C-alpha positions in Angstrom: 120.2 136.4 64.2 116.9 134.1 66.4 115.5 132.9 63.2 118.8 132.1 61.5 119.6 129.3 64.7 115.9 128.2 64.6 116.7 127.4 60.7 120.1 125.9 62.0 118.6 123.3 64.6 115.4 122.8 62.3 117.4 121.8 59.8 120.1 119.8 61.9 116.3 117.6 63.5 115.6 116.9 59.6 118.3 115.9 58.6 118.6 113.2 61.5 115.0 112.3 61.3 115.9 111.3 57.0 118.9 109.4 58.3 119.4 106.8 60.4 120.9 108.1 62.9 120.3 107.0 66.5 121.0 107.2 69.9 124.4 109.2 70.9 125.4 107.1 73.5 125.4 110.3 75.9 121.7 110.3 75.3 121.0 107.2 76.2 123.1 107.5 79.3 121.0 111.0 80.8 117.7 109.4 80.3 118.7 106.4 82.2 120.7 108.6 84.7 116.7 110.4 84.6 115.0 107.2 84.9 117.1 106.6 88.5 116.7 109.9 89.8 112.9 109.8 89.9 112.6 105.5 90.4 114.8 106.7 93.9 112.5 109.6 94.7 109.4 106.8 93.8 110.5 103.2 95.4 111.2 104.7 98.9 107.2 106.1 98.8 105.6 103.2 97.4 107.4 101.3 100.6 106.3 103.4 102.9 103.3 103.5 101.5 103.2 99.3 101.7 104.0 99.4 105.1 101.7 102.1 106.8 99.1 100.0 104.7 100.5 96.5 106.3 100.1 98.2 109.5 96.7 99.2 109.4 95.6 95.7 107.9 96.8 93.8 110.8 95.0 96.0 113.4 92.1 95.5 111.7 92.5 92.1 110.9 92.7 91.7 115.2 89.7 94.0 115.6 87.5 91.9 112.9 88.0 89.2 115.0 87.2 91.0 118.3 83.7 91.2 117.1 83.5 87.7 116.3 85.3 86.8 119.8 83.0 89.0 122.2 79.9 86.8 119.9 81.5 83.5 120.9 81.5 84.4 124.6 78.1 86.2 124.5 77.3 82.9 123.5 78.8 80.5 124.9 77.2 80.0 128.5 75.8 76.3 130.2 72.4 75.2 128.4 72.3 78.2 126.1 71.3 77.5 123.0 73.0 79.1 120.9 76.9 77.5 123.0 78.9 77.5 119.8 81.2 74.5 121.2 78.0 72.2 122.8 79.1 69.2 121.0 83.0 69.6 122.7 81.7 71.3 126.5 78.6 72.2 127.7 80.2 73.8 131.0 82.3 75.8 130.5 81.4 80.0 129.6 83.2 83.3 128.2 85.9 82.6 126.5 86.6 79.0 127.6 87.8 76.6 124.9 87.7 79.6 122.5 89.5 78.1 118.6 89.9 79.7 115.4 87.5 76.7 114.3 85.3 77.5 116.2 85.1 81.4 115.1 85.2 80.3 111.9 82.7 77.8 111.9 79.9 80.0 113.6 80.4 83.1 113.0 82.5 84.2 110.5 83.5 82.1 107.5 86.2 84.9 106.4 88.3 83.5 109.9 91.0 80.8 108.6 90.9 78.5 111.1 94.5 78.0 110.5 97.1 79.6 113.5 99.1 81.8 111.8 97.3 82.4 108.7 96.8 85.8 110.0 95.2 85.0 113.8 96.5 83.1 116.2 94.2 82.5 119.9 96.3 81.7 123.0 100.0 82.8 121.4 102.3 80.6 123.6 99.5 80.4 126.6 100.0 84.2 127.5 99.2 84.2 130.9 98.4 80.0 131.6 95.1 80.8 131.8 94.2 82.4 127.6 91.2 80.0 127.2 89.2 80.3 130.9 86.0 81.8 131.1 87.7 85.2 131.9 90.4 85.7 129.5 91.9 85.3 125.8 94.7 86.4 123.6 94.0 87.2 120.3 96.5 88.4 117.4 97.0 88.7 113.3 100.4 89.3 111.7 100.5 91.3 108.5 103.7 92.0 106.4 106.2 92.4 109.2 103.5 94.2 111.7 101.8 92.2 115.0 98.6 92.9 116.2 97.3 92.1 119.3 94.3 92.0 122.1 93.0 91.0 124.3 89.6 91.1 126.5 90.6 95.2 127.3 89.9 95.4 123.1 92.8 97.6 123.9 95.2 96.9 120.1 98.1 97.2 120.4 100.6 97.3 116.6 104.3 96.5 116.5 106.8 94.3 115.0 107.6 92.5 118.3 105.6 90.4 120.4 106.0 89.8 123.6 104.4 86.1 125.0 102.8 87.0 128.6 101.0 90.1 128.1 99.5 90.1 125.5 100.9 93.2 123.9 103.0 94.4 120.4 105.4 96.2 120.4 
C-alpha cells in the first residue's frame, strides 16, 4: 500500500514537472509566510547587534582620543620643545587651549578636526573651565550612543549627555 502511494505521488510530480503548471497561490503564500517568520526573528537580532557595535565604537573612539589628549597635556608646558600649540601660546600648560585641530595635526591624523565628527572637546563649555590646565571634557557620538570622559579617564556611555557634568547616561 505504501509503495502504491509513493508511485502515485511520484507520477503526480512527474506529470506536474512535464506540464507547464506553476505554483499555486497557497504554495506561494506559504513560502511568503515562512520568509516572514524568519525575517521577524532575524531583523531584531541584527538591530541589537548593530546597536551594541555602536555603543562599543563610541567608547572606543573616546578611549582612542584620550591617549592623544594625554600626550597633548604632557607636551604642553612653557618652553617645551614639543609644545603642540607653540604658535598660539607659550605660557599655557596641561590641557589649556586644547583643540581637535591640534590633536589631529600633532598626535593622531585619524582624529577629525571638525567638531561632532565624531568628537567634541569641551561640549557646552562644561564647568566653564574645560580649557584650563587641569581639565577637559571629550565626547564621541556613534549612532544613538554618546561616550564621554574627562581627565579622570572614566568613560561613560549613554544616550543622553548632561552638559556641565561630562557624563553620559
